[in-house]
N, C-alpha and C positions, 0 to 999 in steps of 0.2 A: 884507520883510525879515525881523522877526519870527517872523511865520508858520512863514518857511524853518528859523530857529536853531530854532524850537519844534522843530519835526517831527522834523528834525535830533540832536537831547536825548533825544527821547523813543525814537527808532529806536536810536542808540547805546547809551541805559541798556538794552534790551531783548536788544541783542548780550550787554551782560556779562551780564546776569540769565542768557543762555543759558549762556553761557562756566559761570558760576560754579556752575552744575547740572549740567554736562554733558551736555547733550544731544547726540540724534545728528541731530536735526533741527530746520528751524527753521519757526518759520510766515510763509510767503511772504504769507500772507494780513494780516498786520499791515499789510504793506506797502501794498497797494494796495488794500485793502478799509477801509470804516469802521472804527471802531476796538469790540471786541467789547466785551460791555457783559459778562463774568465779570471776575471777581478769583480768585484761587489757593484762597479759602476756599469760594467757591459755586462752583466750576465741577465737583467734586469731591467725592464724599463724605469719604473722606479721602485727600488729596493725595501725602502724602508716603510712606502705605503703596502709593497707587499705583506713584509714582515709582519705589518701593525694589524694587516685583514684577516693574516692565518692564526694569529694568539687571539682574533675577535671572533673567532669564527666565520669571517666571514670573507671572500673571495673579489680579488676587483675584475670588474667588466667593463666591456670595451663599450665608451659613452658617446660612441658615435650616435649619428640621429636616423631616425626608416622615417625616411620621405615617404617612402613609396605605400611604406604598413599602415591600414586603415587602423583606426587605434580599437581595440577591443573587436575583433573584426572574429576572431575565432567563437567568442559566446554570441552573436548577433548567427553566425555560420550555426553553429551548434544548437540555437532556440528556431534555426528555420528548416534547417536541414535533418537535424535528431541524429547525426551519424559523427561519429567519433572516430577521425581518421589518426590513429593511434600507426607509428612509425617504429618499428624493430629493427634491431641491427642484429645480422646473422653472425656466429662463430665467434662469440664473445663469452665463452662461458666461464662462470657461471652466473653472470649479469644475464645476459638475453644469447637465446639461440634455439637454433631449430632440432627435432631429436629425429635422427637419419633412422628411425625403428618408426617410429609413431608419425611421423614427419608433422609433427605439433609443436605450436612455441613452449619454449621453457625458461624457466630462473627466473628474477626478478620480475624484469618488465613486463612480463604477462599476469603475474598477478598487481602488480602496479594497476596496468592499463582496466583490468577490471573494477578496483578499487576509483580510480577515477572516475572512471564511468558512473559509478553507483554514488560518488559526492556530486557530480554534474546534474542529475537524474535528483535530486533529494533538492538542492540549491536553487535550481531554477522550478522545482512542480513539474517536471516532465517527467510524461510516465516512462516511459523508455527511449531510450538512445542506442544505435547501433555501432557496435564495436566493430570497426575496421584495420588489422592490424595487417600493415603493411612493412613486408620484407625492404629493408636497406644496406642496401652492397656499399664496401667500404673501395673503391677504387679510382687512381688519379686522377685531375684532367685538367692540373697546372701546380706549381710549384707553391704558392700561396694560396691554393682552394682547398677546401675542404670539402666532395662531393655528397661526404655523407648528410649534408644538414642543405643541400640541394631542394629536397622533398620540403621543407621548412623556409626556407627561400621562395619559394617557387608557389606556396600556400597548396601543397599536394596533400600534403600530412600535417595538421595541427602540431605534433607532439612526436619526440623523434625520445628514445630510447635506446638506450647500448652502454658501452662502458667509452662513457665520453668523459674525456678531463678536461674538467672549466679551463680555458685558457688565462693566460694572465692581461690585462689591458695591452692594447698592440701587438700582442703573439701576433693573431693573425686580423691581417689588414682587413682581407675577404669578410670578414665575417658580422657584416657593419648591421645585417639586417637581425642578427640569431642573438639571442640572451639563454641564461641559462637556469634552472631551478637552486636550492642551496643544495649543497652537496650531501649526498648519503652515504658515499665511504669513499675511503682511504686506501690507495695502495702505491708503491715504490715502482719504477724503472728499476729493470733490471735484467740480467743479458743470461739469455739460456743458451751452453755452453759448452761441450764435447769435454772433457776431461783432459782427455789429449792435448789440449788447445791453450790451456791455461798460461801455460809457461811461454807463450808466446806472446801475450797480452803486455810483458814491458819488453820484450824484444827489439823487435824495429814498430812500434806504434802505426806510425805510417800507412803501411802495409796490412795492419792487422783487418779483415774484414769484416762488417759488423750488418746485420742485413734488419732494414726497417722498414714500415709501412710507409708511405708515402702520404702527405700530408696529414702529419699528426702531429702532438704536443711532442710525442716520443721525438724523432726526429727532427724537431725545432728545438729540443733542447738539447739533445745531444750532438747538435750541429754548435750550437753558443761552446758548450762544456770539454768536447774532449776531441784528440787530433786523430783519432780510428777515422779509417775509412770507411765511410757510410754508403752501402749496399742500397738503394729503393725497390721497394715491389708493390705492387699492387696488391694485391693480399698474400697471405702469411701461409697459405699452400705452400706457393711457389716458393715462399724462404725456406719454409722448414724441408721441402725437398731440398733444394739444394742447400740446404747444414747438412745435411744425412747424407748426401754427394761430398763435399767436401770443399765444396763453392764458396762459402763463405766459414768464416771463423766462427759467427756466432750471432744469435739474434736477438733484436733488444726491443721490450715492450713491456703492458706496466705488469705486476708481478706476480696479480692477482691469475689473470689471461696466462700466463709461461707456464703457472704452477699446473692448469689443464691438458697444455700443450706436452710439459713435463710426464705427466700422470700419463698420459696416453704413449708418450717414447720408451716407458718404461716398461709396457708390455712387450714389447716388440724388443727390444735391447735394454733389457736391467741395469744399471750404474753407469751407463756409458759418459751420461749428460749432467749436468749439473747449473743450476742456476744461483750467480755473484750478483750483488752478496748474499748470502745465503741464509741471513738474519732476515724475516721478515720487514723490520721496518728498517733498515737501510737501503738507499738508492744508489746506483752506478753516478748520478749525477751530482746531486747535493742536497742537503737539508732543505735551500730555499725552495725547493721544487717539488710541495706535496701534489701528487697527482688526486684532486679531489675530482669525484664524476658527479655529473649531474644533468639532468633531462632540458634540453634544446627544446624550443621555440621561438617563434618572432615575437620580436620587439614591441612595444605598443601594447601588449596584452598584459595590464595589468592587473585583470581582474579575476584574468584567466590563469596567473601565473600564481593569485595568491590563492585559488583553490586545489591548485597542484603541489605550493608547499605544505597547505593544511593536510593532505592528503600524505605526504608523507610523514606525517605526525601520529595519524592512524595506527591503533596496535597492532592490527594484522602488517601491515609495513613497516612496521618497528620488528616485527617478527622475521619477516624476509632480510631485513638490513641485517639480524640478527646471525641467520642463520649465513649470509656471505664473511661477516668477520670472525664465525665461530672457526668458516673454513680459513682463514688465517692464521686466525691463533693455534689450529691443530698444526698447520705448516710449521709455526715459527717455533714451536713448541719439541719439533722432531730435532735429535741430535744432528748436526751437519754432519757432510758423507765424508767429507775429506776434509785433513788438515793442513792447509796451503800456506800459513802463513809462518812466515819466521819467528824464533822466541822474542824475541826484541817487540817485534810486532804483533804480535799475541799480547804482551804484556800491556801495549800503548791499547789496542783495542777493548783489555778487559778492565782500563780504567774509566776509559770512556764511557764504555757503559756502565762504570758501579757510579759514576756522576750521574750519568742521566735518569738510571733508576732512582736515587738519592732524590734529584730534582723534579720527576713526578709524585714520587710519597709524599715532596713535601709541599704541593699544589692543593 
């Protein structure tokens, strides 16, 4: 009885905290997972500024200077060579990927690349800019290094597009040459987990193995938040193979990407896997961690940045973004596959949802 009252008091305290902060989502993870090992002073470099920027539609950027970059060199290079070198990440369906049958680039990034080319041609009265799409692979070369951006840092590409979460200020100290566009999509970090492993989440957390891609914001944020044993991978293919073979208990990534993986797995083993949290607007980490996607390019290119952000406002691009958002809404509208919460937890979760819905309706 005492344990029940303690848990209830803790849960109600969290609810009241969320109301005061006027957060838009609630971390369902705090209800069904072991208590995270973070505090507001340790989870973020500057929690107050991050929250303020989040609610004003902005995101913190790394303020380190880029002494090695020529100011506006991208525009100068485009005017001279008339070639737009556009980097696209593979295997991040539905944002950017390569169709295995047609071998063609697909997704949001391909459409954006074409529209950015048109914007540049119009802006500078250039007759034609050749579009070169360069595949960007995500592989690890160091603890704090994010190799997907090496093409941007080394000027091999003018811009890189994919499922790139805009990092918080200071989150990746190695990205001193890189900045991001305005965010175009928000998702949440989730777990892809076999249903049989759900019960293991609370048994021995330190022995619960969660696969994660090295040098990603997902790994950074899970390391800060939870006590699970993180197993790092260079690519998702190997991680999914190990998940199938029970070498890891779950795989963590962005929800929109995991939905695509789950759809493929269900073709092979329908009903075996599930995403946690099940509700699309909730994360396994914290509401302080919005996963906002942006396009990456080298710092010191303000003119190019303006054109990129203006292109994001184009009608055709807004329609592409809406397609991604519609996918999320479709997944969110689906009834949860299993009921794994006990009655008390369900009541608390439903109460939180009602509060959040009323807050959004009053905005």
